[in-house]
FIKOLDREN-58789 format. One record per atom (N, C-alpha, C): atom name; z, y, x. Coordinates in steps of 0.1 Angstrom, whole numbers, padded with zeros to 4 digits. Layout:
BEGIN
[atom "CA" [Z Y X]],
...
//
This chain:
BEGIN
[atom "N" [-0863 -0674 1072]],
[atom "CA" [-0853 -0678 1064]],
[atom "C" [-0866 -0689 1060]],
[atom "N" [-0858 -0702 1050]],
[atom "CA" [-0874 -0707 1042]],
[atom "C" [-0865 -0708 1033]],
[atom "N" [-0866 -0695 1018]],
[atom "CA" [-0863 -0694 1008]],
[atom "C" [-0875 -0692 1002]],
[atom "N" [-0872 -0691 0986]],
[atom "CA" [-0874 -0681 0975]],
[atom "C" [-0871 -0668 0979]],
[atom "N" [-0877 -0657 0975]],
[atom "CA" [-0870 -0645 0981]],
[atom "C" [-0878 -0634 0968]],
[atom "N" [-0861 -0631 0959]],
[atom "CA" [-0875 -0615 0954]],
[atom "C" [-0864 -0609 0956]],
[atom "N" [-0866 -0594 0948]],
[atom "CA" [-0856 -0587 0952]],
[atom "C" [-0864 -0571 0948]],
[atom "N" [-0848 -0565 0937]],
[atom "CA" [-0859 -0552 0929]],
[atom "C" [-0849 -0539 0935]],
[atom "N" [-0856 -0532 0938]],
[atom "CA" [-0851 -0516 0941]],
[atom "C" [-0855 -0511 0938]],
[atom "N" [-0845 -0503 0926]],
[atom "CA" [-0844 -0495 0922]],
[atom "C" [-0847 -0483 0926]],
[atom "N" [-0830 -0482 0929]],
[atom "CA" [-0828 -0467 0940]],
[atom "C" [-0825 -0472 0947]],
[atom "N" [-0824 -0462 0957]],
[atom "CA" [-0814 -0467 0973]],
[atom "C" [-0802 -0457 0964]],
[atom "N" [-0795 -0461 0976]],
[atom "CA" [-0779 -0454 0977]],
[atom "C" [-0777 -0437 0972]],
[atom "N" [-0773 -0429 0962]],
[atom "CA" [-0769 -0419 0970]],
[atom "C" [-0753 -0411 0972]],
[atom "N" [-0754 -0402 0981]],
[atom "CA" [-0746 -0396 0988]],
[atom "C" [-0726 -0390 0973]],
[atom "N" [-0727 -0397 0972]],
[atom "CA" [-0714 -0390 0958]],
[atom "C" [-0712 -0402 0950]],
[atom "N" [-0722 -0405 0953]],
[atom "CA" [-0721 -0424 0940]],
[atom "C" [-0713 -0437 0948]],
[atom "N" [-0705 -0435 0941]],
[atom "CA" [-0704 -0451 0939]],
[atom "C" [-0704 -0459 0934]],
[atom "N" [-0710 -0472 0942]],
[atom "CA" [-0709 -0489 0928]],
[atom "C" [-0703 -0503 0936]],
[atom "N" [-0707 -0509 0921]],
[atom "CA" [-0693 -0521 0923]],
[atom "C" [-0705 -0539 0929]],
[atom "N" [-0713 -0542 0939]],
[atom "CA" [-0717 -0559 0937]],
[atom "C" [-0712 -0565 0936]],
[atom "N" [-0720 -0577 0931]],
[atom "CA" [-0712 -0589 0926]],
[atom "C" [-0719 -0595 0934]],
[atom "N" [-0717 -0611 0937]],
[atom "CA" [-0727 -0622 0939]],
[atom "C" [-0721 -0628 0939]],
[atom "N" [-0733 -0638 0926]],
[atom "CA" [-0727 -0659 0923]],
[atom "C" [-0736 -0668 0935]],
[atom "N" [-0726 -0669 0938]],
[atom "CA" [-0734 -0688 0951]],
[atom "C" [-0735 -0691 0943]],
[atom "N" [-0754 -0695 0949]],
[atom "CA" [-0762 -0704 0945]],
[atom "C" [-0754 -0716 0953]],
[atom "N" [-0752 -0731 0947]],
[atom "CA" [-0749 -0742 0959]],
[atom "C" [-0762 -0750 0965]],
[atom "N" [-0755 -0758 0975]],
[atom "CA" [-0768 -0765 0972]],
[atom "C" [-0780 -0778 0969]],
[atom "N" [-0768 -0783 0956]],
[atom "CA" [-0771 -0793 0948]],
[atom "C" [-0762 -0782 0939]],
[atom "N" [-0773 -0790 0921]],
[atom "CA" [-0762 -0787 0908]],
[atom "C" [-0766 -0791 0898]],
[atom "N" [-0768 -0797 0886]],
[atom "CA" [-0771 -0811 0876]],
[atom "C" [-0779 -0800 0871]],
[atom "N" [-0783 -0788 0871]],
[atom "CA" [-0791 -0788 0864]],
[atom "C" [-0808 -0783 0869]],
[atom "N" [-0808 -0783 0882]],
[atom "CA" [-0822 -0786 0892]],
[atom "C" [-0829 -0773 0899]],
[atom "N" [-0809 -0764 0898]],
[atom "CA" [-0818 -0746 0905]],
[atom "C" [-0807 -0744 0909]],
[atom "N" [-0810 -0732 0926]],
[atom "CA" [-0795 -0738 0931]],
[atom "C" [-0804 -0718 0936]],
[atom "N" [-0799 -0711 0936]],
[atom "CA" [-0801 -0695 0930]],
[atom "C" [-0791 -0688 0934]],
[atom "N" [-0789 -0682 0948]],
[atom "CA" [-0779 -0669 0947]],
[atom "C" [-0786 -0659 0945]],
[atom "N" [-0776 -0647 0932]],
[atom "CA" [-0781 -0625 0929]],
[atom "C" [-0775 -0631 0933]],
[atom "N" [-0776 -0613 0931]],
[atom "CA" [-0761 -0610 0937]],
[atom "C" [-0767 -0593 0927]],
[atom "N" [-0764 -0590 0925]],
[atom "CA" [-0761 -0571 0914]],
[atom "C" [-0758 -0561 0921]],
[atom "N" [-0763 -0547 0921]],
[atom "CA" [-0755 -0539 0926]],
[atom "C" [-0753 -0528 0917]],
[atom "N" [-0744 -0525 0909]],
[atom "CA" [-0737 -0515 0894]],
[atom "C" [-0735 -0503 0898]],
[atom "N" [-0747 -0492 0895]],
[atom "CA" [-0737 -0475 0900]],
[atom "C" [-0733 -0479 0894]],
[atom "N" [-0712 -0473 0893]],
[atom "CA" [-0709 -0471 0883]],
[atom "C" [-0705 -0455 0885]],
[atom "N" [-0709 -0450 0888]],
[atom "CA" [-0710 -0434 0891]],
[atom "C" [-0698 -0423 0874]],
[atom "N" [-0706 -0431 0866]],
[atom "CA" [-0707 -0423 0854]],
[atom "C" [-0697 -0439 0844]],
[atom "N" [-0688 -0442 0846]],
[atom "CA" [-0683 -0452 0832]],
[atom "C" [-0696 -0455 0819]],
[atom "N" [-0692 -0440 0817]],
[atom "CA" [-0702 -0439 0802]],
[atom "C" [-0719 -0449 0799]],
[atom "N" [-0718 -0453 0814]],
[atom "CA" [-0730 -0455 0813]],
[atom "C" [-0734 -0462 0829]],
[atom "N" [-0734 -0469 0834]],
[atom "CA" [-0738 -0477 0847]],
[atom "C" [-0750 -0482 0847]],
[atom "N" [-0754 -0489 0857]],
[atom "CA" [-0767 -0495 0857]],
[atom "C" [-0772 -0501 0864]],
[atom "N" [-0784 -0509 0863]],
[atom "CA" [-0781 -0514 0881]],
[atom "C" [-0793 -0507 0888]],
[atom "N" [-0783 -0516 0895]],
[atom "CA" [-0789 -0507 0909]],
[atom "C" [-0794 -0510 0920]],
[atom "N" [-0794 -0523 0927]],
[atom "CA" [-0807 -0535 0933]],
[atom "C" [-0796 -0543 0919]],
[atom "N" [-0812 -0553 0929]],
[atom "CA" [-0804 -0569 0931]],
[atom "C" [-0815 -0573 0932]],
[atom "N" [-0812 -0586 0932]],
[atom "CA" [-0821 -0599 0950]],
[atom "C" [-0812 -0613 0945]],
[atom "N" [-0826 -0622 0942]],
[atom "CA" [-0816 -0633 0942]],
[atom "C" [-0825 -0644 0951]],
[atom "N" [-0819 -0655 0951]],
[atom "CA" [-0830 -0664 0957]],
[atom "C" [-0822 -0678 0963]],
[atom "N" [-0839 -0689 0965]],
[atom "CA" [-0828 -0700 0964]],
[atom "C" [-0827 -0710 0980]],
[atom "N" [-0823 -0717 0978]],
[atom "CA" [-0824 -0731 0990]],
[atom "C" [-0822 -0718 1002]],
[atom "N" [-0813 -0711 0997]],
[atom "CA" [-0806 -0696 1014]],
[atom "C" [-0792 -0708 1017]],
[atom "N" [-0795 -0703 1033]],
[atom "CA" [-0779 -0713 1045]],
[atom "C" [-0767 -0701 1042]],
[atom "N" [-0762 -0703 1043]],
[atom "CA" [-0747 -0695 1036]],
[atom "C" [-0748 -0688 1042]],
[atom "N" [-0756 -0686 1058]],
[atom "CA" [-0755 -0671 1070]],
[atom "C" [-0758 -0664 1064]],
[atom "N" [-0774 -0665 1058]],
[atom "CA" [-0778 -0654 1054]],
[atom "C" [-0778 -0649 1041]],
[atom "N" [-0770 -0659 1030]],
[atom "CA" [-0764 -0650 1023]],
[atom "C" [-0752 -0646 1021]],
[atom "N" [-0750 -0648 1037]],
[atom "CA" [-0733 -0637 1045]],
[atom "C" [-0735 -0626 1052]],
[atom "N" [-0747 -0628 1053]],
[atom "CA" [-0756 -0612 1068]],
[atom "C" [-0761 -0608 1044]],
[atom "N" [-0767 -0614 1042]],
[atom "CA" [-0771 -0597 1027]],
[atom "C" [-0760 -0598 1022]],
[atom "N" [-0749 -0599 1022]],
[atom "CA" [-0741 -0595 1013]],
[atom "C" [-0729 -0584 1023]],
[atom "N" [-0730 -0586 1039]],
[atom "CA" [-0732 -0573 1050]],
[atom "C" [-0737 -0569 1048]],
[atom "N" [-0756 -0567 1045]],
[atom "CA" [-0760 -0558 1046]],
[atom "C" [-0760 -0543 1033]],
[atom "N" [-0754 -0557 1022]],
[atom "CA" [-0758 -0545 1007]],
[atom "C" [-0738 -0536 1008]],
[atom "N" [-0730 -0544 1013]],
[atom "CA" [-0717 -0536 1021]],
[atom "C" [-0720 -0521 1027]],
[atom "N" [-0733 -0522 1040]],
[atom "CA" [-0732 -0508 1045]],
[atom "C" [-0740 -0497 1036]],
[atom "N" [-0753 -0508 1027]],
[atom "CA" [-0765 -0498 1018]],
[atom "C" [-0759 -0487 1005]],
[atom "N" [-0746 -0501 1000]],
[atom "CA" [-0737 -0492 0988]],
[atom "C" [-0725 -0496 0989]],
[atom "N" [-0720 -0482 0989]],
[atom "CA" [-0709 -0477 0993]],
[atom "C" [-0700 -0484 0982]],
[atom "N" [-0690 -0496 0978]],
[atom "CA" [-0680 -0488 0967]],
[atom "C" [-0670 -0510 0969]],
[atom "N" [-0670 -0511 0961]],
[atom "CA" [-0665 -0525 0957]],
[atom "C" [-0675 -0536 0959]],
[atom "N" [-0674 -0543 0967]],
[atom "CA" [-0680 -0556 0970]],
[atom "C" [-0673 -0574 0966]],
[atom "N" [-0671 -0573 0956]],
[atom "CA" [-0668 -0593 0954]],
[atom "C" [-0683 -0605 0955]],
[atom "N" [-0674 -0611 0960]],
[atom "CA" [-0681 -0627 0965]],
[atom "C" [-0674 -0641 0954]],
[atom "N" [-0684 -0646 0945]],
[atom "CA" [-0676 -0654 0940]],
[atom "C" [-0672 -0666 0950]],
[atom "N" [-0659 -0667 0945]],
[atom "CA" [-0652 -0678 0962]],
[atom "C" [-0651 -0693 0954]],
[atom "N" [-0647 -0698 0944]],
[atom "CA" [-0654 -0706 0944]],
[atom "C" [-0662 -0718 0945]],
[atom "N" [-0673 -0723 0953]],
[atom "CA" [-0674 -0729 0972]],
[atom "C" [-0673 -0722 0977]],
[atom "N" [-0684 -0720 0988]],
[atom "CA" [-0682 -0713 0999]],
[atom "C" [-0680 -0702 1001]],
[atom "N" [-0678 -0694 0988]],
[atom "CA" [-0676 -0679 0986]],
[atom "C" [-0659 -0676 0997]],
[atom "N" [-0649 -0686 0992]],
[atom "CA" [-0635 -0670 1004]],
[atom "C" [-0640 -0674 1016]],
[atom "N" [-0643 -0687 1022]],
[atom "CA" [-0646 -0690 1033]],
[atom "C" [-0651 -0674 1041]],
[atom "N" [-0665 -0675 1036]],
[atom "CA" [-0678 -0663 1037]],
[atom "C" [-0666 -0646 1035]],
[atom "N" [-0660 -0648 1026]],
[atom "CA" [-0652 -0632 1022]],
[atom "C" [-0643 -0634 1038]],
[atom "N" [-0639 -0646 1041]],
[atom "CA" [-0628 -0643 1053]],
[atom "C" [-0635 -0638 1066]],
[atom "N" [-0647 -0647 1070]],
[atom "CA" [-0656 -0647 1080]],
[atom "C" [-0660 -0632 1077]],
[atom "N" [-0662 -0624 1072]],
[atom "CA" [-0671 -0613 1065]],
[atom "C" [-0659 -0600 1069]],
[atom "N" [-0646 -0606 1066]],
[atom "CA" [-0641 -0596 1065]],
[atom "C" [-0624 -0598 1083]],
[atom "N" [-0631 -0600 1090]],
[atom "CA" [-0631 -0611 1099]],
[atom "C" [-0634 -0598 1109]],
[atom "N" [-0646 -0606 1105]],
[atom "CA" [-0652 -0594 1111]],
[atom "C" [-0660 -0579 1114]],
[atom "N" [-0658 -0576 1102]],
[atom "CA" [-0656 -0562 1096]],
[atom "C" [-0639 -0552 1107]],
[atom "N" [-0638 -0563 1105]],
[atom "CA" [-0618 -0563 1108]],
[atom "C" [-0625 -0555 1128]],
[atom "N" [-0631 -0567 1135]],
[atom "CA" [-0628 -0567 1147]],
[atom "C" [-0643 -0558 1146]],
[atom "N" [-0650 -0553 1142]],
[atom "CA" [-0662 -0540 1147]],
[atom "C" [-0659 -0528 1147]],
[atom "N" [-0643 -0531 1132]],
[atom "CA" [-0636 -0513 1127]],
[atom "C" [-0623 -0503 1141]],
[atom "N" [-0618 -0521 1152]],
[atom "CA" [-0607 -0520 1157]],
[atom "C" [-0610 -0509 1167]],
[atom "N" [-0593 -0504 1165]],
[atom "CA" [-0604 -0486 1174]],
[atom "C" [-0605 -0478 1169]],
[atom "N" [-0616 -0479 1161]],
[atom "CA" [-0618 -0464 1154]],
[atom "C" [-0618 -0462 1144]],
[atom "N" [-0610 -0455 1132]],
[atom "CA" [-0605 -0450 1129]],
[atom "C" [-0619 -0449 1110]],
[atom "N" [-0631 -0458 1117]],
[atom "CA" [-0636 -0464 1100]],
[atom "C" [-0633 -0478 1095]],
[atom "N" [-0627 -0474 1084]],
[atom "CA" [-0630 -0480 1072]],
[atom "C" [-0637 -0493 1067]],
[atom "N" [-0634 -0505 1070]],
[atom "CA" [-0652 -0513 1064]],
[atom "C" [-0641 -0516 1049]],
[atom "N" [-0658 -0521 1045]],
[atom "CA" [-0660 -0524 1029]],
[atom "C" [-0655 -0530 1023]],
[atom "N" [-0650 -0529 1015]],
[atom "CA" [-0644 -0542 1014]],
[atom "C" [-0647 -0554 1007]],
[atom "N" [-0645 -0562 1009]],
[atom "CA" [-0651 -0580 1000]],
[atom "C" [-0642 -0585 0995]],
[atom "N" [-0643 -0588 0980]],
[atom "CA" [-0632 -0592 0975]],
[atom "C" [-0642 -0602 0966]],
[atom "N" [-0626 -0616 0972]],
[atom "CA" [-0631 -0626 0963]],
[atom "C" [-0628 -0624 0954]],
[atom "N" [-0638 -0635 0946]],
[atom "CA" [-0638 -0639 0928]],
[atom "C" [-0634 -0651 0921]],
[atom "N" [-0632 -0656 0920]],
[atom "CA" [-0632 -0668 0913]],
[atom "C" [-0635 -0672 0900]],
[atom "N" [-0645 -0676 0894]],
[atom "CA" [-0645 -0677 0880]],
[atom "C" [-0644 -0695 0876]],
[atom "N" [-0626 -0692 0860]],
[atom "CA" [-0624 -0699 0854]],
[atom "C" [-0627 -0699 0838]],
[atom "N" [-0623 -0714 0835]],
[atom "CA" [-0619 -0710 0828]],
[atom "C" [-0619 -0698 0817]],
[atom "N" [-0609 -0692 0823]],
[atom "CA" [-0598 -0675 0822]],
[atom "C" [-0606 -0662 0822]],
[atom "N" [-0615 -0662 0836]],
[atom "CA" [-0620 -0649 0840]],
[atom "C" [-0636 -0648 0826]],
[atom "N" [-0636 -0660 0834]],
[atom "CA" [-0656 -0663 0828]],
[atom "C" [-0664 -0657 0815]],
[atom "N" [-0647 -0659 0805]],
[atom "CA" [-0652 -0655 0789]],
[atom "C" [-0645 -0639 0789]],
[atom "N" [-0640 -0640 0792]],
[atom "CA" [-0633 -0615 0796]],
[atom "C" [-0645 -0615 0800]],
[atom "N" [-0655 -0615 0813]],
[atom "CA" [-0663 -0614 0821]],
[atom "C" [-0673 -0612 0810]],
[atom "N" [-0676 -0627 0803]],
[atom "CA" [-0687 -0629 0792]],
[atom "C" [-0688 -0618 0777]],
[atom "N" [-0671 -0606 0774]],
[atom "CA" [-0676 -0611 0765]],
[atom "C" [-0675 -0583 0777]],
[atom "N" [-0673 -0588 0781]],
[atom "CA" [-0674 -0571 0783]],
[atom "C" [-0688 -0569 0784]],
[atom "N" [-0698 -0581 0794]],
[atom "CA" [-0711 -0575 0797]],
[atom "C" [-0717 -0573 0773]],
[atom "N" [-0711 -0582 0768]],
[atom "CA" [-0715 -0584 0753]],
[atom "C" [-0714 -0566 0751]],
[atom "N" [-0704 -0565 0753]],
[atom "CA" [-0698 -0559 0746]],
[atom "C" [-0700 -0539 0756]],
[atom "N" [-0711 -0545 0764]],
[atom "CA" [-0714 -0528 0769]],
[atom "C" [-0725 -0528 0772]],
[atom "N" [-0731 -0539 0770]],
[atom "CA" [-0741 -0538 0766]],
[atom "C" [-0748 -0537 0751]],
[atom "N" [-0743 -0543 0738]],
[atom "CA" [-0745 -0536 0727]],
[atom "C" [-0741 -0521 0723]],
[atom "N" [-0735 -0519 0736]],
[atom "CA" [-0735 -0498 0736]],
[atom "C" [-0737 -0496 0742]],
[atom "N" [-0744 -0499 0751]],
[atom "CA" [-0753 -0489 0763]],
[atom "C" [-0751 -0489 0770]],
[atom "N" [-0733 -0491 0768]],
[atom "CA" [-0722 -0484 0789]],
[atom "C" [-0732 -0490 0796]],
[atom "N" [-0743 -0505 0794]],
[atom "CA" [-0746 -0512 0807]],
[atom "C" [-0763 -0508 0805]],
[atom "N" [-0777 -0505 0816]],
[atom "CA" [-0785 -0512 0810]],
[atom "C" [-0793 -0516 0821]],
[atom "N" [-0805 -0511 0817]],
[atom "CA" [-0813 -0517 0832]],
[atom "C" [-0828 -0517 0828]],
[atom "N" [-0836 -0512 0841]],
[atom "CA" [-0852 -0500 0837]],
[atom "C" [-0857 -0521 0831]],
[atom "N" [-0869 -0520 0822]],
[atom "CA" [-0874 -0531 0819]],
[atom "C" [-0890 -0533 0832]],
[atom "N" [-0880 -0546 0842]],
[atom "CA" [-0893 -0545 0854]],
[atom "C" [-0897 -0561 0846]],
[atom "N" [-0908 -0569 0856]],
[atom "CA" [-0911 -0574 0855]],
[atom "C" [-0900 -0592 0862]],
[atom "N" [-0893 -0577 0875]],
[atom "CA" [-0890 -0589 0883]],
[atom "C" [-0873 -0592 0873]],
[atom "N" [-0867 -0576 0864]],
[atom "CA" [-0862 -0588 0863]],
[atom "C" [-0854 -0595 0850]],
[atom "N" [-0867 -0599 0842]],
[atom "CA" [-0875 -0606 0835]],
[atom "C" [-0866 -0620 0840]],
[atom "N" [-0862 -0626 0844]],
[atom "CA" [-0851 -0637 0845]],
[atom "C" [-0838 -0635 0844]],
[atom "N" [-0835 -0624 0845]],
[atom "CA" [-0823 -0617 0839]],
[atom "C" [-0821 -0620 0824]],
[atom "N" [-0837 -0609 0815]],
[atom "CA" [-0826 -0613 0802]],
[atom "C" [-0837 -0623 0805]],
[atom "N" [-0842 -0635 0806]],
[atom "CA" [-0847 -0642 0803]],
[atom "C" [-0831 -0655 0796]],
[atom "N" [-0825 -0650 0814]],
[atom "CA" [-0810 -0661 0812]],
[atom "C" [-0803 -0650 0799]],
[atom "N" [-0803 -0641 0799]],
[atom "CA" [-0790 -0636 0785]],
[atom "C" [-0801 -0640 0776]],
[atom "N" [-0811 -0640 0767]],
[atom "CA" [-0812 -0646 0759]],
[atom "C" [-0808 -0658 0748]],
[atom "N" [-0808 -0667 0761]],
[atom "CA" [-0806 -0680 0765]],
[atom "C" [-0790 -0686 0759]],
[atom "N" [-0780 -0677 0761]],
[atom "CA" [-0772 -0679 0770]],
[atom "C" [-0752 -0680 0764]],
[atom "N" [-0757 -0695 0758]],
[atom "CA" [-0744 -0691 0751]],
[atom "C" [-0728 -0705 0755]],
[atom "N" [-0719 -0698 0750]],
[atom "CA" [-0700 -0701 0753]],
[atom "C" [-0702 -0714 0760]],
[atom "N" [-0713 -0728 0755]],
[atom "CA" [-0715 -0736 0759]],
[atom "C" [-0725 -0733 0769]],
[atom "N" [-0723 -0731 0779]],
[atom "CA" [-0730 -0730 0791]],
[atom "C" [-0737 -0744 0802]],
[atom "N" [-0727 -0753 0803]],
[atom "CA" [-0729 -0760 0818]],
[atom "C" [-0740 -0760 0820]],
[atom "N" [-0752 -0769 0802]],
[atom "CA" [-0761 -0771 0815]],
[atom "C" [-0783 -0764 0809]],
[atom "N" [-0770 -0748 0812]],
[atom "CA" [-0777 -0737 0815]],
[atom "C" [-0780 -0727 0819]],
[atom "N" [-0794 -0724 0828]],
[atom "CA" [-0793 -0715 0842]],
[atom "C" [-0784 -0702 0838]],
[atom "N" [-0781 -0697 0844]],
[atom "CA" [-0769 -0690 0845]],
[atom "C" [-0768 -0680 0855]],
[atom "N" [-0768 -0680 0867]],
[atom "CA" [-0766 -0673 0879]],
[atom "C" [-0770 -0658 0876]],
[atom "N" [-0773 -0655 0870]],
[atom "CA" [-0779 -0642 0869]],
[atom "C" [-0777 -0635 0860]],
[atom "N" [-0768 -0643 0848]],
[atom "CA" [-0756 -0637 0841]],
[atom "C" [-0737 -0635 0844]],
[atom "N" [-0739 -0646 0849]],
[atom "CA" [-0723 -0641 0863]],
[atom "C" [-0727 -0640 0870]],
[atom "N" [-0740 -0634 0877]],
[atom "CA" [-0738 -0619 0890]],
[atom "C" [-0741 -0603 0873]],
[atom "N" [-0746 -0607 0867]],
[atom "CA" [-0743 -0592 0862]],
[atom "C" [-0729 -0596 0857]],
[atom "N" [-0725 -0605 0845]],
[atom "CA" [-0717 -0601 0841]],
[atom "C" [-0696 -0597 0850]],
[atom "N" [-0699 -0603 0861]],
[atom "CA" [-0694 -0600 0877]],
[atom "C" [-0690 -0580 0878]],
[atom "N" [-0696 -0578 0883]],
[atom "CA" [-0699 -0572 0887]],
[atom "C" [-0696 -0556 0878]],
[atom "N" [-0704 -0560 0866]],
[atom "CA" [-0697 -0551 0853]],
[atom "C" [-0687 -0556 0852]],
[atom "N" [-0673 -0570 0849]],
[atom "CA" [-0662 -0562 0850]],
[atom "C" [-0655 -0552 0856]],
[atom "N" [-0668 -0557 0872]],
[atom "CA" [-0661 -0548 0885]],
[atom "C" [-0662 -0532 0882]],
[atom "N" [-0667 -0537 0875]],
[atom "CA" [-0668 -0516 0876]],
[atom "C" [-0662 -0508 0865]],
[atom "N" [-0648 -0511 0861]],
[atom "CA" [-0634 -0506 0852]],
[atom "C" [-0627 -0505 0864]],
[atom "N" [-0630 -0492 0870]],
[atom "CA" [-0616 -0478 0870]],
[atom "C" [-0623 -0487 0895]],
[atom "N" [-0637 -0484 0891]],
[atom "CA" [-0642 -0489 0904]],
[atom "C" [-0641 -0501 0906]],
[atom "N" [-0638 -0505 0901]],
[atom "CA" [-0639 -0521 0906]],
[atom "C" [-0625 -0526 0913]],
[atom "N" [-0617 -0520 0908]],
[atom "CA" [-0600 -0527 0911]],
[atom "C" [-0600 -0538 0905]],
[atom "N" [-0600 -0543 0891]],
[atom "CA" [-0591 -0547 0881]],
[atom "C" [-0601 -0563 0887]],
[atom "N" [-0591 -0573 0892]],
[atom "CA" [-0591 -0590 0891]],
[atom "C" [-0584 -0598 0881]],
[atom "N" [-0594 -0607 0880]],
[atom "CA" [-0589 -0612 0869]],
[atom "C" [-0591 -0633 0872]],
[atom "N" [-0579 -0637 0867]],
[atom "CA" [-0582 -0654 0875]],
[atom "C" [-0580 -0660 0862]],
//
């Protein structure tokens, strides 16, 4: 894959731990000159202290490459996996789910859930407000690493009127954090 790639392994999955993954899918064109797909895995085992376990971001990636990354993380981190369905995400979820069901056919294996999420004018403020509340209370955290500097930068400049600012990292973290309640079962539309 010919794309700019960065990832941060903060820790491998641990037996008995629960994870929530959220993918903000980049588009091939956008109005602010960036094309970034971001996937964030939160360890949600302790609801009082959730933290980033894995993070990855890349530009100019094909949807096939992104689907392969989503599938890889469903295998690495057990739990709930959410893909933003605003662009190609819904089709991506359908393809991944179909492939997983097909490969589990005839076995007792239960494939991991991959859930579509539509970021809308109703869901986005709820996600962002929960991100603010949980970050300020200390319920959500991450280590200070150079690789997460872009996330921290986007968090510092984020505003409610966000149409003209990069926000891919913020939305991925906000989505994972939102779904972290009740093991990722809550959906918002």
